[in-house]
TORKOL-4160 file (C-alpha; in steps of 0.2 Angstrom, whole numbers, padded with zeros to 4 digits, m for minus):
50
<pt num="1" X="m1071" Y="m0417" Z="0211"/>
<pt num="2" X="m1064" Y="m0435" Z="0209"/>
<pt num="3" X="m1064" Y="m0445" Z="0225"/>
<pt num="4" X="m1050" Y="m0459" Z="0226"/>
<pt num="5" X="m1049" Y="m0474" Z="0236"/>
<pt num="6" X="m1034" Y="m0477" Z="0248"/>
<pt num="7" X="m1027" Y="m0490" Z="0235"/>
<pt num="8" X="m1029" Y="m0478" Z="0221"/>
<pt num="9" X="m1020" Y="m0465" Z="0231"/>
<pt num="10" X="m1006" Y="m0477" Z="0235"/>
<pt num="11" X="m1004" Y="m0481" Z="0216"/>
<pt num="12" X="m1003" Y="m0463" Z="0211"/>
<pt num="13" X="m0990" Y="m0459" Z="0225"/>
<pt num="14" X="m0980" Y="m0474" Z="0219"/>
<pt num="15" X="m0980" Y="m0468" Z="0201"/>
<pt num="16" X="m0974" Y="m0450" Z="0207"/>
<pt num="17" X="m0960" Y="m0458" Z="0218"/>
<pt num="18" X="m0954" Y="m0468" Z="0203"/>
<pt num="19" X="m0954" Y="m0452" Z="0192"/>
<pt num="20" X="m0945" Y="m0442" Z="0205"/>
<pt num="21" X="m0931" Y="m0456" Z="0207"/>
<pt num="22" X="m0929" Y="m0456" Z="0188"/>
<pt num="23" X="m0927" Y="m0437" Z="0188"/>
<pt num="24" X="m0914" Y="m0438" Z="0202"/>
<pt num="25" X="m0905" Y="m0451" Z="0192"/>
<pt num="26" X="m0907" Y="m0465" Z="0205"/>
<pt num="27" X="m0917" Y="m0476" Z="0193"/>
<pt num="28" X="m0916" Y="m0478" Z="0174"/>
<pt num="29" X="m0931" Y="m0475" Z="0162"/>
<pt num="30" X="m0930" Y="m0494" Z="0157"/>
<pt num="31" X="m0931" Y="m0500" Z="0175"/>
<pt num="32" X="m0945" Y="m0487" Z="0179"/>
<pt num="33" X="m0955" Y="m0493" Z="0164"/>
<pt num="34" X="m0953" Y="m0511" Z="0169"/>
<pt num="35" X="m0958" Y="m0508" Z="0187"/>
<pt num="36" X="m0974" Y="m0499" Z="0181"/>
<pt num="37" X="m0977" Y="m0512" Z="0167"/>
<pt num="38" X="m0977" Y="m0499" Z="0153"/>
<pt num="39" X="m0966" Y="m0495" Z="0138"/>
<pt num="40" X="m0953" Y="m0482" Z="0139"/>
<pt num="41" X="m0963" Y="m0471" Z="0128"/>
<pt num="42" X="m0978" Y="m0473" Z="0139"/>
<pt num="43" X="m0967" Y="m0469" Z="0154"/>
<pt num="44" X="m0962" Y="m0452" Z="0146"/>
<pt num="45" X="m0980" Y="m0448" Z="0143"/>
<pt num="46" X="m0985" Y="m0452" Z="0161"/>
<pt num="47" X="m0970" Y="m0441" Z="0167"/>
<pt num="48" X="m0977" Y="m0427" Z="0157"/>
<pt num="49" X="m0995" Y="m0430" Z="0163"/>
<pt num="50" X="m0991" Y="m0431" Z="0182"/>
């Protein structure tokens, strides 16, 4: 089993929260990808992964 540090868990939770806000329509994909520092295509891949 993979063990994560507290910082890694915070990053994962932040990514999940951003994805949730995009699904709810509170945040655009463009804004979300900018916040995460990835492309829009990368955001969609991340969304499918998490």
